[in-house]
PDB file of N, CA, C and O in Angstrom:
ATOM      1  N   MET A   1      -5.846   2.799  -5.979  1.00  0.00           N
ATOM      2  CA  MET A   1      -4.551   2.307  -5.547  1.00  0.00           C
ATOM      3  C   MET A   1      -4.593   0.779  -5.424  1.00  0.00           C
ATOM      4  O   MET A   1      -3.620   0.098  -5.749  1.00  0.00           O
ATOM      5  N   GLN A   2      -5.706   0.260  -4.962  1.00  0.00           N
ATOM      6  CA  GLN A   2      -5.808  -1.189  -4.817  1.00  0.00           C
ATOM      7  C   GLN A   2      -5.633  -1.882  -6.161  1.00  0.00           C
ATOM      8  O   GLN A   2      -5.023  -2.949  -6.231  1.00  0.00           O
ATOM      9  N   GLY A   3      -6.158  -1.291  -7.223  1.00  0.00           N
ATOM     10  CA  GLY A   3      -6.007  -1.859  -8.553  1.00  0.00           C
ATOM     11  C   GLY A   3      -4.556  -1.916  -8.988  1.00  0.00           C
ATOM     12  O   GLY A   3      -4.135  -2.885  -9.620  1.00  0.00           O
ATOM     13  N   LYS A   4      -3.780  -0.879  -8.652  1.00  0.00           N
ATOM     14  CA  LYS A   4      -2.359  -0.847  -8.995  1.00  0.00           C
ATOM     15  C   LYS A   4      -1.608  -1.944  -8.249  1.00  0.00           C
ATOM     16  O   LYS A   4      -0.716  -2.583  -8.806  1.00  0.00           O
ATOM     17  N   ILE A   5      -1.971  -2.157  -6.997  1.00  0.00           N
ATOM     18  CA  ILE A   5      -1.316  -3.202  -6.196  1.00  0.00           C
ATOM     19  C   ILE A   5      -1.660  -4.576  -6.748  1.00  0.00           C
ATOM     20  O   ILE A   5      -0.778  -5.415  -6.935  1.00  0.00           O
ATOM     21  N   LEU A   6      -2.931  -4.804  -7.006  1.00  0.00           N
ATOM     22  CA  LEU A   6      -3.352  -6.120  -7.486  1.00  0.00           C
ATOM     23  C   LEU A   6      -2.847  -6.413  -8.898  1.00  0.00           C
ATOM     24  O   LEU A   6      -2.722  -7.578  -9.276  1.00  0.00           O
ATOM     25  N   ALA A   7      -2.555  -5.376  -9.679  1.00  0.00           N
ATOM     26  CA  ALA A   7      -2.004  -5.579 -11.020  1.00  0.00           C
ATOM     27  C   ALA A   7      -0.600  -6.177 -10.961  1.00  0.00           C
ATOM     28  O   ALA A   7      -0.225  -6.960 -11.833  1.00  0.00           O
ATOM     29  N   VAL A   8       0.175  -5.816  -9.943  1.00  0.00           N
ATOM     30  CA  VAL A   8       1.542  -6.337  -9.835  1.00  0.00           C
ATOM     31  C   VAL A   8       1.647  -7.503  -8.852  1.00  0.00           C
ATOM     32  O   VAL A   8       2.646  -8.222  -8.844  1.00  0.00           O
ATOM     33  N   SER A   9       0.625  -7.691  -8.031  1.00  0.00           N
ATOM     34  CA  SER A   9       0.613  -8.788  -7.058  1.00  0.00           C
ATOM     35  C   SER A   9      -0.823  -9.271  -6.862  1.00  0.00           C
ATOM     36  O   SER A   9      -1.481  -8.910  -5.886  1.00  0.00           O
ATOM     37  N   PRO A  10      -1.304 -10.097  -7.804  1.00  0.00           N
ATOM     38  CA  PRO A  10      -2.716 -10.501  -7.781  1.00  0.00           C
ATOM     39  C   PRO A  10      -3.188 -11.154  -6.481  1.00  0.00           C
ATOM     40  O   PRO A  10      -4.368 -11.060  -6.144  1.00  0.00           O
ATOM     41  N   GLY A  11      -2.305 -11.801  -5.756  1.00  0.00           N
ATOM     42  CA  GLY A  11      -2.711 -12.470  -4.527  1.00  0.00           C
ATOM     43  C   GLY A  11      -2.566 -11.627  -3.270  1.00  0.00           C
ATOM     44  O   GLY A  11      -2.756 -12.126  -2.161  1.00  0.00           O
ATOM     45  N   ALA A  12      -2.235 -10.361  -3.434  1.00  0.00           N
ATOM     46  CA  ALA A  12      -2.004  -9.495  -2.275  1.00  0.00           C
ATOM     47  C   ALA A  12      -3.282  -9.322  -1.453  1.00  0.00           C
ATOM     48  O   ALA A  12      -4.390  -9.290  -1.988  1.00  0.00           O
ATOM     49  N   GLN A  13      -3.094  -9.214  -0.154  1.00  0.00           N
ATOM     50  CA  GLN A  13      -4.191  -8.910   0.768  1.00  0.00           C
ATOM     51  C   GLN A  13      -3.997  -7.469   1.216  1.00  0.00           C
ATOM     52  O   GLN A  13      -2.913  -7.094   1.663  1.00  0.00           O
ATOM     53  N   ILE A  14      -5.044  -6.665   1.099  1.00  0.00           N
ATOM     54  CA  ILE A  14      -4.936  -5.232   1.369  1.00  0.00           C
ATOM     55  C   ILE A  14      -5.880  -4.855   2.496  1.00  0.00           C
ATOM     56  O   ILE A  14      -7.056  -5.218   2.490  1.00  0.00           O
ATOM     57  N   LYS A  15      -5.347  -4.120   3.463  1.00  0.00           N
ATOM     58  CA  LYS A  15      -6.168  -3.619   4.562  1.00  0.00           C
ATOM     59  C   LYS A  15      -6.051  -2.097   4.568  1.00  0.00           C
ATOM     60  O   LYS A  15      -4.948  -1.555   4.640  1.00  0.00           O
ATOM     61  N   LEU A  16      -7.181  -1.417   4.494  1.00  0.00           N
ATOM     62  CA  LEU A  16      -7.234   0.044   4.498  1.00  0.00           C
ATOM     63  C   LEU A  16      -7.641   0.533   5.876  1.00  0.00           C
ATOM     64  O   LEU A  16      -8.625   0.063   6.449  1.00  0.00           O
ATOM     65  N   VAL A  17      -6.881   1.475   6.401  1.00  0.00           N
ATOM     66  CA  VAL A  17      -7.214   2.107   7.678  1.00  0.00           C
ATOM     67  C   VAL A  17      -7.249   3.608   7.440  1.00  0.00           C
ATOM     68  O   VAL A  17      -6.240   4.207   7.071  1.00  0.00           O
ATOM     69  N   LYS A  18      -8.400   4.209   7.650  1.00  0.00           N
ATOM     70  CA  LYS A  18      -8.534   5.653   7.521  1.00  0.00           C
ATOM     71  C   LYS A  18      -8.118   6.294   8.842  1.00  0.00           C
ATOM     72  O   LYS A  18      -8.752   6.096   9.878  1.00  0.00           O
ATOM     73  N   MET A  19      -7.053   7.057   8.775  1.00  0.00           N
ATOM     74  CA  MET A  19      -6.515   7.686   9.971  1.00  0.00           C
ATOM     75  C   MET A  19      -7.268   8.976  10.306  1.00  0.00           C
ATOM     76  O   MET A  19      -7.534   9.265  11.473  1.00  0.00           O
ATOM     77  N   SER A  20      -7.606   9.743   9.271  1.00  0.00           N
ATOM     78  CA  SER A  20      -8.339  11.008   9.432  1.00  0.00           C
ATOM     79  C   SER A  20      -8.918  11.372   8.080  1.00  0.00           C
ATOM     80  O   SER A  20      -8.831  10.590   7.133  1.00  0.00           O
ATOM     81  N   GLU A  21      -9.503  12.544   7.983  1.00  0.00           N
ATOM     82  CA  GLU A  21     -10.053  13.001   6.705  1.00  0.00           C
ATOM     83  C   GLU A  21      -8.965  13.248   5.667  1.00  0.00           C
ATOM     84  O   GLU A  21      -9.242  13.264   4.468  1.00  0.00           O
ATOM     85  N   GLU A  22      -7.734  13.439   6.121  1.00  0.00           N
ATOM     86  CA  GLU A  22      -6.620  13.753   5.219  1.00  0.00           C
ATOM     87  C   GLU A  22      -5.577  12.653   5.118  1.00  0.00           C
ATOM     88  O   GLU A  22      -4.570  12.827   4.431  1.00  0.00           O
ATOM     89  N   GLU A  23      -5.790  11.522   5.786  1.00  0.00           N
ATOM     90  CA  GLU A  23      -4.735  10.506   5.830  1.00  0.00           C
ATOM     91  C   GLU A  23      -5.318   9.100   5.915  1.00  0.00           C
ATOM     92  O   GLU A  23      -6.284   8.852   6.637  1.00  0.00           O
ATOM     93  N   ALA A  24      -4.703   8.178   5.154  1.00  0.00           N
ATOM     94  CA  ALA A  24      -5.081   6.766   5.205  1.00  0.00           C
ATOM     95  C   ALA A  24      -3.826   5.921   5.029  1.00  0.00           C
ATOM     96  O   ALA A  24      -2.809   6.375   4.505  1.00  0.00           O
ATOM     97  N   ARG A  25      -3.933   4.674   5.485  1.00  0.00           N
ATOM     98  CA  ARG A  25      -2.812   3.742   5.397  1.00  0.00           C
ATOM     99  C   ARG A  25      -3.303   2.445   4.766  1.00  0.00           C
ATOM    100  O   ARG A  25      -4.348   1.912   5.138  1.00  0.00           O
ATOM    101  N   LEU A  26      -2.534   1.950   3.811  1.00  0.00           N
ATOM    102  CA  LEU A  26      -2.794   0.644   3.232  1.00  0.00           C
ATOM    103  C   LEU A  26      -1.694  -0.296   3.697  1.00  0.00           C
ATOM    104  O   LEU A  26      -0.515  -0.056   3.437  1.00  0.00           O
ATOM    105  N   SER A  27      -2.074  -1.357   4.380  1.00  0.00           N
ATOM    106  CA  SER A  27      -1.125  -2.412   4.735  1.00  0.00           C
ATOM    107  C   SER A  27      -1.342  -3.529   3.726  1.00  0.00           C
ATOM    108  O   SER A  27      -2.465  -3.992   3.529  1.00  0.00           O
ATOM    109  N   VAL A  28      -0.261  -3.954   3.093  1.00  0.00           N
ATOM    110  CA  VAL A  28      -0.352  -4.943   2.022  1.00  0.00           C
ATOM    111  C   VAL A  28       0.484  -6.162   2.388  1.00  0.00           C
ATOM    112  O   VAL A  28       1.689  -6.051   2.612  1.00  0.00           O
ATOM    113  N   LEU A  29      -0.153  -7.315   2.446  1.00  0.00           N
ATOM    114  CA  LEU A  29       0.552  -8.579   2.644  1.00  0.00           C
ATOM    115  C   LEU A  29       0.671  -9.252   1.285  1.00  0.00           C
ATOM    116  O   LEU A  29      -0.335  -9.536   0.636  1.00  0.00           O
ATOM    117  N   ALA A  30       1.908  -9.507   0.854  1.00  0.00           N
ATOM    118  CA  ALA A  30       2.154 -10.063  -0.474  1.00  0.00           C
ATOM    119  C   ALA A  30       3.403 -10.933  -0.432  1.00  0.00           C
ATOM    120  O   ALA A  30       4.171 -10.876   0.529  1.00  0.00           O
ATOM    121  N   PRO A  31       3.606 -11.733  -1.464  1.00  0.00           N
ATOM    122  CA  PRO A  31       4.840 -12.520  -1.529  1.00  0.00           C
ATOM    123  C   PRO A  31       6.062 -11.596  -1.535  1.00  0.00           C
ATOM    124  O   PRO A  31       6.021 -10.502  -2.097  1.00  0.00           O
ATOM    125  N   ALA A  32       7.131 -12.045  -0.914  1.00  0.00           N
ATOM    126  CA  ALA A  32       8.339 -11.225  -0.797  1.00  0.00           C
ATOM    127  C   ALA A  32       8.829 -10.722  -2.154  1.00  0.00           C
ATOM    128  O   ALA A  32       9.315  -9.595  -2.258  1.00  0.00           O
ATOM    129  N   GLY A  33       8.705 -11.540  -3.182  1.00  0.00           N
ATOM    130  CA  GLY A  33       9.159 -11.150  -4.510  1.00  0.00           C
ATOM    131  C   GLY A  33       8.359 -10.032  -5.141  1.00  0.00           C
ATOM    132  O   GLY A  33       8.803  -9.438  -6.124  1.00  0.00           O
ATOM    133  N   ASP A  34       7.184  -9.727  -4.599  1.00  0.00           N
ATOM    134  CA  ASP A  34       6.320  -8.673  -5.155  1.00  0.00           C
ATOM    135  C   ASP A  34       6.492  -7.331  -4.453  1.00  0.00           C
ATOM    136  O   ASP A  34       5.962  -6.326  -4.926  1.00  0.00           O
ATOM    137  N   LEU A  35       7.213  -7.289  -3.347  1.00  0.00           N
ATOM    138  CA  LEU A  35       7.259  -6.071  -2.533  1.00  0.00           C
ATOM    139  C   LEU A  35       7.835  -4.876  -3.288  1.00  0.00           C
ATOM    140  O   LEU A  35       7.281  -3.780  -3.204  1.00  0.00           O
ATOM    141  N   GLU A  36       8.917  -5.056  -4.012  1.00  0.00           N
ATOM    142  CA  GLU A  36       9.511  -3.939  -4.760  1.00  0.00           C
ATOM    143  C   GLU A  36       8.574  -3.462  -5.862  1.00  0.00           C
ATOM    144  O   GLU A  36       8.471  -2.259  -6.104  1.00  0.00           O
ATOM    145  N   ALA A  37       7.892  -4.385  -6.532  1.00  0.00           N
ATOM    146  CA  ALA A  37       6.943  -4.012  -7.579  1.00  0.00           C
ATOM    147  C   ALA A  37       5.793  -3.198  -6.997  1.00  0.00           C
ATOM    148  O   ALA A  37       5.324  -2.248  -7.622  1.00  0.00           O
ATOM    149  N   ILE A  38       5.341  -3.568  -5.806  1.00  0.00           N
ATOM    150  CA  ILE A  38       4.268  -2.818  -5.145  1.00  0.00           C
ATOM    151  C   ILE A  38       4.752  -1.417  -4.802  1.00  0.00           C
ATOM    152  O   ILE A  38       4.038  -0.440  -5.031  1.00  0.00           O
ATOM    153  N   LYS A  39       5.949  -1.311  -4.261  1.00  0.00           N
ATOM    154  CA  LYS A  39       6.509   0.004  -3.928  1.00  0.00           C
ATOM    155  C   LYS A  39       6.618   0.875  -5.175  1.00  0.00           C
ATOM    156  O   LYS A  39       6.263   2.053  -5.147  1.00  0.00           O
ATOM    157  N   SER A  40       7.106   0.299  -6.258  1.00  0.00           N
ATOM    158  CA  SER A  40       7.267   1.046  -7.504  1.00  0.00           C
ATOM    159  C   SER A  40       5.921   1.478  -8.084  1.00  0.00           C
ATOM    160  O   SER A  40       5.784   2.597  -8.578  1.00  0.00           O
ATOM    161  N   ALA A  41       4.935   0.594  -8.023  1.00  0.00           N
ATOM    162  CA  ALA A  41       3.625   0.885  -8.603  1.00  0.00           C
ATOM    163  C   ALA A  41       2.835   1.911  -7.803  1.00  0.00           C
ATOM    164  O   ALA A  41       1.957   2.578  -8.351  1.00  0.00           O
ATOM    165  N   THR A  42       3.133   2.045  -6.523  1.00  0.00           N
ATOM    166  CA  THR A  42       2.312   2.918  -5.671  1.00  0.00           C
ATOM    167  C   THR A  42       2.983   4.232  -5.289  1.00  0.00           C
ATOM    168  O   THR A  42       2.306   5.148  -4.822  1.00  0.00           O
ATOM    169  N   PHE A  43       4.285   4.346  -5.472  1.00  0.00           N
ATOM    170  CA  PHE A  43       4.987   5.547  -5.018  1.00  0.00           C
ATOM    171  C   PHE A  43       4.451   6.818  -5.678  1.00  0.00           C
ATOM    172  O   PHE A  43       4.015   7.739  -4.987  1.00  0.00           O
ATOM    173  N   GLN A  44       4.480   6.872  -6.997  1.00  0.00           N
ATOM    174  CA  GLN A  44       4.058   8.099  -7.682  1.00  0.00           C
ATOM    175  C   GLN A  44       2.569   8.394  -7.490  1.00  0.00           C
ATOM    176  O   GLN A  44       2.219   9.548  -7.243  1.00  0.00           O
ATOM    177  N   PRO A  45       1.679   7.404  -7.593  1.00  0.00           N
ATOM    178  CA  PRO A  45       0.263   7.704  -7.325  1.00  0.00           C
ATOM    179  C   PRO A  45       0.031   8.242  -5.906  1.00  0.00           C
ATOM    180  O   PRO A  45      -0.807   9.122  -5.712  1.00  0.00           O
ATOM    181  N   ALA A  46       0.766   7.720  -4.916  1.00  0.00           N
ATOM    182  CA  ALA A  46       0.626   8.222  -3.543  1.00  0.00           C
ATOM    183  C   ALA A  46       1.103   9.674  -3.458  1.00  0.00           C
ATOM    184  O   ALA A  46       0.486  10.495  -2.779  1.00  0.00           O
ATOM    185  N   MET A  47       2.201   9.985  -4.148  1.00  0.00           N
ATOM    186  CA  MET A  47       2.697  11.365  -4.169  1.00  0.00           C
ATOM    187  C   MET A  47       1.707  12.289  -4.872  1.00  0.00           C
ATOM    188  O   MET A  47       1.521  13.434  -4.460  1.00  0.00           O
ATOM    189  N   ASP A  48       1.075  11.794  -5.926  1.00  0.00           N
ATOM    190  CA  ASP A  48       0.073  12.589  -6.643  1.00  0.00           C
ATOM    191  C   ASP A  48      -1.120  12.916  -5.755  1.00  0.00           C
ATOM    192  O   ASP A  48      -1.621  14.040  -5.778  1.00  0.00           O
ATOM    193  N   TYR A  49      -1.577  11.942  -4.974  1.00  0.00           N
ATOM    194  CA  TYR A  49      -2.665  12.217  -4.026  1.00  0.00           C
ATOM    195  C   TYR A  49      -2.273  13.340  -3.073  1.00  0.00           C
ATOM    196  O   TYR A  49      -3.062  14.247  -2.811  1.00  0.00           O
ATOM    197  N   LEU A  50      -1.064  13.273  -2.566  1.00  0.00           N
ATOM    198  CA  LEU A  50      -0.605  14.262  -1.606  1.00  0.00           C
ATOM    199  C   LEU A  50      -0.470  15.642  -2.246  1.00  0.00           C
ATOM    200  O   LEU A  50      -0.938  16.635  -1.690  1.00  0.00           O
ATOM    201  N   ASN A  51       0.160  15.705  -3.397  1.00  0.00           N
ATOM    202  CA  ASN A  51       0.426  16.993  -4.045  1.00  0.00           C
ATOM    203  C   ASN A  51      -0.798  17.628  -4.684  1.00  0.00           C
ATOM    204  O   ASN A  51      -0.937  18.851  -4.656  1.00  0.00           O
ATOM    205  N   LYS A  52      -1.685  16.831  -5.259  1.00  0.00           N
ATOM    206  CA  LYS A  52      -2.838  17.378  -5.981  1.00  0.00           C
ATOM    207  C   LYS A  52      -4.082  17.513  -5.116  1.00  0.00           C
ATOM    208  O   LYS A  52      -4.883  18.429  -5.305  1.00  0.00           O
ATOM    209  N   GLU A  53      -4.238  16.598  -4.167  1.00  0.00           N
ATOM    210  CA  GLU A  53      -5.468  16.576  -3.378  1.00  0.00           C
ATOM    211  C   GLU A  53      -5.237  16.816  -1.896  1.00  0.00           C
ATOM    212  O   GLU A  53      -6.194  16.940  -1.132  1.00  0.00           O
ATOM    213  N   GLY A  54      -3.984  16.882  -1.482  1.00  0.00           N
ATOM    214  CA  GLY A  54      -3.680  17.090  -0.075  1.00  0.00           C
ATOM    215  C   GLY A  54      -4.024  15.900   0.801  1.00  0.00           C
ATOM    216  O   GLY A  54      -4.210  16.042   2.009  1.00  0.00           O
ATOM    217  N   PHE A  55      -4.108  14.716   0.183  1.00  0.00           N
ATOM    218  CA  PHE A  55      -4.460  13.500   0.916  1.00  0.00           C
ATOM    219  C   PHE A  55      -3.226  12.624   1.045  1.00  0.00           C
ATOM    220  O   PHE A  55      -2.618  12.258   0.038  1.00  0.00           O
ATOM    221  N   ASP A  56      -2.852  12.286   2.260  1.00  0.00           N
ATOM    222  CA  ASP A  56      -1.661  11.483   2.528  1.00  0.00           C
ATOM    223  C   ASP A  56      -2.049  10.009   2.572  1.00  0.00           C
ATOM    224  O   ASP A  56      -2.638   9.542   3.547  1.00  0.00           O
ATOM    225  N   LEU A  57      -1.717   9.287   1.516  1.00  0.00           N
ATOM    226  CA  LEU A  57      -1.996   7.856   1.434  1.00  0.00           C
ATOM    227  C   LEU A  57      -0.671   7.113   1.522  1.00  0.00           C
ATOM    228  O   LEU A  57       0.167   7.209   0.625  1.00  0.00           O
ATOM    229  N   GLN A  58      -0.491   6.381   2.598  1.00  0.00           N
ATOM    230  CA  GLN A  58       0.752   5.643   2.827  1.00  0.00           C
ATOM    231  C   GLN A  58       0.524   4.165   2.533  1.00  0.00           C
ATOM    232  O   GLN A  58      -0.480   3.583   2.944  1.00  0.00           O
ATOM    233  N   VAL A  59       1.468   3.571   1.820  1.00  0.00           N
ATOM    234  CA  VAL A  59       1.379   2.159   1.465  1.00  0.00           C
ATOM    235  C   VAL A  59       2.536   1.424   2.137  1.00  0.00           C
ATOM    236  O   VAL A  59       3.703   1.751   1.920  1.00  0.00           O
ATOM    237  N   PHE A  60       2.196   0.425   2.956  1.00  0.00           N
ATOM    238  CA  PHE A  60       3.185  -0.369   3.664  1.00  0.00           C
ATOM    239  C   PHE A  60       3.095  -1.825   3.209  1.00  0.00           C
ATOM    240  O   PHE A  60       2.226  -2.563   3.672  1.00  0.00           O
ATOM    241  N   PRO A  61       3.992  -2.247   2.301  1.00  0.00           N
ATOM    242  CA  PRO A  61       3.977  -3.652   1.882  1.00  0.00           C
ATOM    243  C   PRO A  61       4.788  -4.529   2.839  1.00  0.00           C
ATOM    244  O   PRO A  61       5.883  -4.161   3.264  1.00  0.00           O
ATOM    245  N   TYR A  62       4.234  -5.680   3.161  1.00  0.00           N
ATOM    246  CA  TYR A  62       4.886  -6.638   4.060  1.00  0.00           C
ATOM    247  C   TYR A  62       4.911  -8.013   3.405  1.00  0.00           C
ATOM    248  O   TYR A  62       4.017  -8.364   2.634  1.00  0.00           O
ATOM    249  N   ASP A  63       5.928  -8.772   3.718  1.00  0.00           N
ATOM    250  CA  ASP A  63       6.038 -10.158   3.269  1.00  0.00           C
ATOM    251  C   ASP A  63       4.921 -10.959   3.952  1.00  0.00           C
ATOM    252  O   ASP A  63       4.821 -10.976   5.179  1.00  0.00           O
ATOM    253  N   LYS A  64       4.096 -11.612   3.154  1.00  0.00           N
ATOM    254  CA  LYS A  64       2.969 -12.372   3.740  1.00  0.00           C
ATOM    255  C   LYS A  64       3.442 -13.531   4.613  1.00  0.00           C
ATOM    256  O   LYS A  64       2.708 -14.000   5.482  1.00  0.00           O
ATOM    257  N   ASP A  65       4.674 -13.991   4.378  1.00  0.00           N
ATOM    258  CA  ASP A  65       5.205 -15.090   5.183  1.00  0.00           C
ATOM    259  C   ASP A  65       5.919 -14.600   6.442  1.00  0.00           C
ATOM    260  O   ASP A  65       6.310 -15.402   7.289  1.00  0.00           O
ATOM    261  N   ALA A  66       6.087 -13.298   6.561  1.00  0.00           N
ATOM    262  CA  ALA A  66       6.709 -12.703   7.759  1.00  0.00           C
ATOM    263  C   ALA A  66       6.003 -11.385   8.041  1.00  0.00           C
ATOM    264  O   ALA A  66       6.630 -10.326   7.990  1.00  0.00           O
ATOM    265  N   PRO A  67       4.699 -11.435   8.341  1.00  0.00           N
ATOM    266  CA  PRO A  67       3.935 -10.208   8.548  1.00  0.00           C
ATOM    267  C   PRO A  67       4.416  -9.454   9.795  1.00  0.00           C
ATOM    268  O   PRO A  67       5.123 -10.005  10.639  1.00  0.00           O
ATOM    269  N   PRO A  68       4.013  -8.179   9.887  1.00  0.00           N
ATOM    270  CA  PRO A  68       4.412  -7.394  11.063  1.00  0.00           C
ATOM    271  C   PRO A  68       3.793  -7.988  12.339  1.00  0.00           C
ATOM    272  O   PRO A  68       2.736  -8.617  12.300  1.00  0.00           O
ATOM    273  N   LEU A  69       4.464  -7.775  13.441  1.00  0.00           N
ATOM    274  CA  LEU A  69       3.959  -8.254  14.721  1.00  0.00           C
ATOM    275  C   LEU A  69       2.712  -7.499  15.127  1.00  0.00           C
ATOM    276  O   LEU A  69       2.594  -6.302  14.864  1.00  0.00           O
ATOM    277  N   LYS A  70       1.792  -8.181  15.757  1.00  0.00           N
ATOM    278  CA  LYS A  70       0.582  -7.537  16.279  1.00  0.00           C
ATOM    279  C   LYS A  70       0.760  -7.335  17.771  1.00  0.00           C
ATOM    280  O   LYS A  70       1.177  -8.240  18.494  1.00  0.00           O
ATOM    281  N   TYR A  71       0.442  -6.149  18.210  1.00  0.00           N
ATOM    282  CA  TYR A  71       0.571  -5.825  19.642  1.00  0.00           C
ATOM    283  C   TYR A  71      -0.772  -5.780  20.287  1.00  0.00           C
ATOM    284  O   TYR A  71      -0.873  -5.524  21.486  1.00  0.00           O
TER     285      TYR A  71
END
């Protein structure tokens, strides 16, 4: 999945968090103009993981200039 993200947004920063044996989350910081491309590139592969392997991989792209708040 990281390769798909970097193919459409070479400067993206990716953080992987394994939630459990069946679930992981990728937080992606990228330029605002790349966010839709990242969503498009990762949607079907994420669905394939879920449907074929039972693994829930969620991809959350964020604007690198307006990242999510840290609590």
